[in-house]
C-alpha positions in Angstrom: 100.7 122.3 75.2 101.4 122.6 71.4 102.8 120.0 69.4 105.8 122.4 68.6 106.6 122.2 72.1 107.9 118.9 71.9 109.9 119.4 68.5 113.3 117.9 68.9 112.8 115.5 71.5 114.2 112.7 69.7 117.5 114.1 69.3 117.7 114.7 73.0 116.6 111.4 73.9 119.2 109.5 71.7 121.9 111.8 73.2 120.9 111.1 76.5 120.6 107.5 76.0 124.2 107.1 75.0 125.5 109.5 77.4 124.0 107.4 80.2 124.9 103.8 78.8 128.7 105.2 78.7 128.5 106.7 82.2 130.8 105.1 84.6 128.3 104.9 87.2 125.8 103.2 85.3 128.1 100.8 84.3 129.4 100.0 87.6 125.7 99.4 88.7 124.6 97.6 86.0 127.7 95.1 86.4 126.6 94.7 90.1 123.3 93.9 89.6 124.2 91.5 87.1 126.7 89.5 89.7 123.7 89.8 92.4 121.3 88.3 90.1 123.7 85.2 89.1 124.3 84.4 92.7 121.3 85.2 94.1 119.7 81.7 93.0 122.4 79.6 94.2 122.4 80.9 97.5 118.6 80.8 97.9 119.3 77.1 97.0 121.6 76.7 100.0 119.3 78.3 102.4 116.3 76.0 101.0 118.4 72.9 101.3 119.6 73.9 105.0 116.0 74.4 106.3 115.3 71.9 108.8 112.1 73.0 110.3 109.3 70.5 110.7 105.8 71.8 109.8 103.4 71.9 112.6 99.6 71.7 112.9 96.6 72.3 115.6 94.5 69.8 113.9 94.0 67.0 116.2 91.6 64.9 114.2 90.5 64.7 110.7 87.0 63.8 109.5 86.1 63.3 105.9 83.4 62.3 103.7 83.0 61.7 100.2 80.2 63.3 98.2 81.8 63.1 94.7 79.1 61.2 93.0 78.3 62.5 89.3 75.8 61.5 87.2 77.6 57.9 86.8 77.0 57.2 90.4 80.1 56.5 91.8 82.4 58.6 94.0 86.2 58.7 94.3 86.0 56.6 97.4 84.0 54.1 95.5 87.0 54.0 93.1 89.4 53.2 95.9 90.5 57.0 97.3 91.8 56.8 100.5 93.4 59.6 102.7 95.6 57.2 104.5 98.8 58.3 102.7 98.7 61.9 104.1 102.2 63.1 104.7 103.7 64.6 107.8 102.4 66.8 110.0 99.2 64.8 109.3 100.0 61.3 108.9 99.9 60.8 112.8 96.6 62.5 113.1 93.7 60.4 113.4 91.6 59.9 110.0 88.0 58.8 110.3 85.4 58.6 107.4 82.1 59.3 108.2 78.5 59.1 106.8 77.1 61.9 109.0 75.1 64.9 107.6 76.9 68.1 106.9 74.6 70.0 109.9 75.6 67.1 112.3 79.1 67.3 111.4 79.1 71.1 112.0 77.8 70.6 115.6 80.1 68.2 116.6 83.1 70.3 115.5 81.8 73.8 117.0 80.6 72.3 120.2 82.4 69.1 121.1 85.5 68.9 119.1 87.0 72.1 118.1 90.5 70.9 117.4 88.9 68.5 114.4 88.1 69.7 111.1 85.6 68.0 108.5 86.9 67.6 104.8 84.4 67.2 102.4 84.8 66.0 98.7 81.9 67.0 96.3 81.1 67.7 92.9 80.2 71.5 92.8 79.1 73.7 90.0 82.9 74.2 89.0 83.7 70.8 89.4 85.2 68.9 92.1 85.8 70.8 95.2 87.5 70.0 98.5 85.6 72.0 101.3 87.7 72.4 104.8 85.2 73.0 107.8 86.7 74.3 111.2 85.6 75.8 114.2 85.3 79.5 114.6 86.5 79.3 118.4 89.4 76.8 118.4 92.9 77.3 117.7 92.8 75.8 114.0 93.6 78.8 111.7 92.6 78.8 107.8 96.6 78.5 107.2 96.3 75.1 109.2 93.0 74.2 107.0 94.7 75.4 103.7 97.7 73.2 104.3 95.7 70.2 104.9 93.6 71.0 101.8 96.8 71.0 100.0 98.0 67.7 101.4 94.6 66.1 100.7 94.8 67.3 97.1 98.2 65.9 96.7 96.4 62.3 97.5 93.9 63.1 94.6 96.7 64.1 92.4 98.6 60.8 93.2 95.5 58.9 93.0 94.8 60.3 89.5 97.9 59.2 88.3 97.1 55.4 89.4 93.9 55.3 87.5 95.1 53.1 84.7 92.6 50.2 85.4 89.7 52.2 85.4 87.1 52.7 82.7 86.9 55.6 80.5 83.6 57.0 82.2 85.5 56.7 85.6 88.8 58.4 84.4 86.3 61.3 83.1 85.3 61.5 86.9 88.9 61.2 88.3 90.2 64.0 85.6 87.6 66.5 87.2 88.9 69.9 87.8 89.6 70.4 91.5 88.6 73.3 93.3 89.2 74.5 97.3 86.7 75.9 99.4 87.1 77.0 102.9 84.1 77.2 105.5 83.9 78.3 108.8 81.1 78.0 111.5 79.9 79.7 114.4 78.5 78.7 117.9 74.8 78.6 115.9 76.2 76.7 113.0 76.3 79.8 110.7 78.7 79.7 107.9 81.0 83.0 108.9 83.4 83.0 106.0 82.6 82.0 102.4 85.6 82.8 100.7 89.1 82.8 101.7 90.9 85.8 99.8 94.5 85.2 102.0 97.6 84.5 100.0 100.0 81.9 100.4 103.6 83.0 102.0 104.8 82.0 98.4 102.5 84.3 96.7 103.5 86.9 99.4 107.3 86.5 98.2 106.3 86.9 94.5 104.8 90.1 95.5 107.6 91.5 97.6 110.1 90.7 95.0 108.5 92.4 92.1 107.8 95.5 94.7 111.4 95.5 95.4 112.5 95.4 91.8 110.3 98.0 90.8 111.2 100.0 93.5 114.6 99.7 92.7 114.5 100.5 89.2 112.0 103.7 89.8 114.9 105.3 91.9 117.4 104.5 89.8 115.4 106.1 87.1 114.3 109.1 89.0 117.9 109.6 90.4 119.1 109.6 86.6 116.6 112.2 85.3 117.5 114.5 88.2 121.0 114.4 88.2 121.1 114.8 84.5 118.9 118.0 84.6 120.9 119.4 87.7 124.1 118.6 85.8 122.9 120.6 82.6 121.8 123.4 84.8 124.9 123.5 86.7 127.4 123.2 83.6 125.1 125.7 81.5 124.7 123.3 79.1 121.2 123.8 79.4 121.4 127.5 78.1 123.1 126.0 75.1 120.3 123.3 74.4 117.6 125.6 74.7 118.7 127.4 71.6 117.5 124.7 69.5 114.7 122.6 71.5 112.0 123.8 73.7 112.0 122.9 77.3 109.4 120.4 77.4 111.2 118.4 74.3 114.5 118.7 76.6 112.7 117.0 79.8 110.7 114.7 77.5 113.6 113.4 75.8 115.7 113.1 79.2 112.9 111.2 81.1 112.3 108.6 78.4 116.1 107.9 77.7 116.3 107.4 81.5 113.7 105.2 81.8 114.9 103.1 78.7 118.1 102.8 80.2 116.7 101.8 83.9 114.1 99.3 82.4 116.9 97.6 80.2 118.8 97.2 83.7 115.7 95.5 84.8 115.2 93.1 82.2 118.9 92.3 82.3 118.4 91.4 86.1 115.2 89.5 85.7 116.8 87.3 82.7 120.1 86.9 84.5 117.9 85.6 87.6 116.1 83.0 85.5 119.5 81.8 84.4 120.9 81.5 87.7 117.8 79.7 88.7 118.1 77.1 86.0 121.7 76.7 86.2 121.2 76.4 90.3 118.9 73.4 89.7 121.5 71.8 87.5 124.4 72.4 89.9 122.6 71.0 93.0 120.8 68.3 91.1 117.5 69.3 92.5 114.3 71.1 92.3 115.2 75.0 91.4 114.3 77.7 93.9 111.8 79.1 91.9 110.1 75.9 91.4 110.4 75.0 95.1 108.9 78.4 96.5 106.5 79.4 93.7 102.7 77.8 94.2 101.7 75.5 91.6 98.6 77.8 90.6 100.8 80.8 89.7 101.5 79.9 86.0 97.9 79.5 85.3 97.8 83.4 85.9 100.9 84.4 84.0 99.4 85.1 80.6 99.9 87.6 77.9 97.2 89.9 79.1 98.5 89.6 82.6 101.8 90.6 81.7 100.9 93.5 79.5 98.7 95.0 82.0 101.3 94.7 84.6 104.0 96.2 82.1 101.6 99.1 81.6 101.2 99.8 85.3 105.0 99.5 85.9 105.4 102.0 83.2 103.0 104.6 84.1 104.3 104.5 87.8 108.0 105.0 86.2 106.6 108.0 84.3 105.0 109.5 87.2 108.0 109.3 89.4 110.4 110.2 86.5 108.3 113.1 85.7 108.1 114.0 89.5 112.1 113.7 89.3 112.5 116.1 86.3 110.7 118.7 88.3 112.8 118.4 91.4 115.9 118.3 89.8 114.8 121.7 88.0 114.3 123.2 91.4 117.9 123.2 92.2 121.1 124.7 90.6 124.1 122.8 91.9 125.1 119.6 92.0 125.9 119.3 95.7 122.0 120.3 96.2 120.9 117.2 94.0 120.0 115.2 97.1 118.2 117.9 99.0 116.0 118.5 95.7 115.6 114.6 95.5 114.1 114.4 99.2 110.4 114.5 97.6 111.1 111.6 95.1 112.8 109.6 98.1 109.9 110.1 100.6 107.2 109.4 97.9 108.7 106.0 96.5 109.4 105.0 100.4 105.8 105.7 101.3 104.2 104.0 98.4 106.7 100.8 98.7 105.8 100.6 102.5 102.2 100.8 101.8 102.6 97.9 99.6 104.5 95.7 101.7 102.1 96.2 104.6 99.3 95.6 102.3 100.8 92.1 100.9 101.3 91.2 104.6 97.5 91.8 105.4 96.9 89.8 102.3 98.5 86.9 103.8 97.1 87.2 107.3 93.7 88.4 106.7 93.0 88.4 102.6 91.7 91.4 100.5 90.3 94.3 102.6 89.5 98.1 102.6 93.4 98.9 102.9 94.4 96.5 100.2 92.0 98.0 97.9 93.0 101.5 99.0 96.9 100.8 98.2 96.1 98.9 94.6 94.2 102.3 93.8 96.4 104.7 95.4 98.9 106.2 92.7 101.9 106.2 94.9 101.5 102.8 95.8 99.8 100.9 92.8 102.9 100.7 90.5 104.7 98.6 93.5 101.7 96.5 94.6 99.4 96.1 91.7 101.8 94.1 89.2 102.2 91.3 92.0 98.2 90.8 93.0 97.4 90.8 89.1 100.1 88.0 88.6 99.0 86.0 91.3 95.3 86.7 90.9 94.3 88.2 94.2 92.4 91.1 92.7 89.3 91.6 90.5 90.0 92.7 86.8 87.4 96.1 87.3 89.8 97.0 90.3 92.9 96.5 88.3 91.8 98.7 85.6 90.2 101.4 87.9 93.9 101.6 89.3 95.4 101.9 85.8 92.9 104.6 85.0 93.4 106.4 88.0 97.1 106.0 87.7 97.1 107.4 84.3 95.1 110.5 85.4 97.4 111.4 87.9 100.3 111.1 85.3 98.9 113.4 82.8 97.6 116.2 85.4 101.3 116.0 87.1 102.6 116.3 83.4 100.7 119.1 82.7 101.4 120.9 86.0 105.3 120.4 85.2 104.7 121.5 81.6 103.3 124.7 82.7 106.3 125.5 85.1 109.3 123.6 83.6 110.1 126.5 81.4 110.7 129.0 84.3 112.4 126.1 86.4 114.9 124.9 83.8 116.2 128.4 83.7 116.2 129.2 87.5 119.6 129.5 89.3 119.7 130.4 93.1 118.6 128.6 96.1 116.1 125.6 95.8 112.7 126.4 95.1 110.3 124.9 97.9 106.9 122.8 96.9 104.9 125.9 98.3 106.7 128.1 95.8 105.9 125.7 93.0 102.1 126.3 93.2 102.7 130.1 93.8 104.4 130.0 90.3 101.9 127.6 88.7 99.0 130.0 90.0 100.9 132.9 88.6 101.4 131.3 85.2 98.1 130.2 84.9 96.8 133.7 85.6 99.2 135.2 83.1 99.9 133.1 80.6 102.8 133.8 78.2 104.5 135.8 81.0 106.9 135.1 83.3 105.9 134.5 87.0 107.3 136.7 90.0 110.1 134.6 91.6 
């Protein structure tokens, strides 16, 4: 592709953007999503306020011991920490502080009291650590252990707020960073689970909401790209346009204009949802819905780098589906055939979104596994899942950058493929061109560059 192939794309871009914004369907859809965004949070607040479900647990007894002694020789319990103030559903569970060794407690929990857990507070390499040990054969799940740990951490945080009478050295111990560690033992007292990579329900909903928003904007942008190209062909406007700009300049301008218009709707929806969230909290005189649902640690992952990388992933995903939509739109010649031409886009988008939803469900139930890694790397699903898991910190940076590199490569390959056949497609009139025929055209043009392929 030569640089001259893109000459004039800015004129196409500005013209298409203005026409898109003026379009009645675009205006109606924008007003609709604005209304939904504004009313979403008050409705969610009503749902949250109306929930009467009480939390339950399979834990029947809680053992705990404090091994948090630092260099100063004092532990948290030496300074007055007690877990007797645990909230429901743990307030009525027998709570016993023990001085038995870790190995002794492993044996007791695995063989004699499978419905009990051991909570150990100690100073690890990363600072203050809360470790929950449960039996691998009992009915207590990792979720039970995580919820108990969260309740005990709340007690520690409350204790930190009442340390006015402590010495400066004691306050340094109390203000240590707190880390959560989950441990599971089998019948032979072997540790079988060293790290819990599962996500909470709140984190699942963060992924799901981002996935849904990205999917909606992607479908909208792809539909606008395809419809614009089909309309130009059906009204023969494309024949006039081709007298002043090259086909690649035409498709580049249309794709970028439609993307910008759709992304603008997405930002508007996001901003209005934040406004709705703030207003909802003020109206109901309570914690806003997002503050109620979002986990406390989520804000530590929302930093400029994560936001930038997430924006890059979403943009690359939009470019992929928009380029595919441009190709699909060029394969049909009549407006009534637009939906038929969009079949490939619709199927591809739904496959990517469903793969992402299933991966999010598995992250909540089992944690990171081979399927989740595949969905993060797969170009069809990466734009939907990757931004969410990046913002909650569920995947490693090497995996995230690998997914971005792979998505960029696929974008370039698809763009090259479309660039090769687009000039022939944009002037095609007649029946819809099938996928198999597209590859035939591509091979023919590759063998005979500069010549029209037989249709």
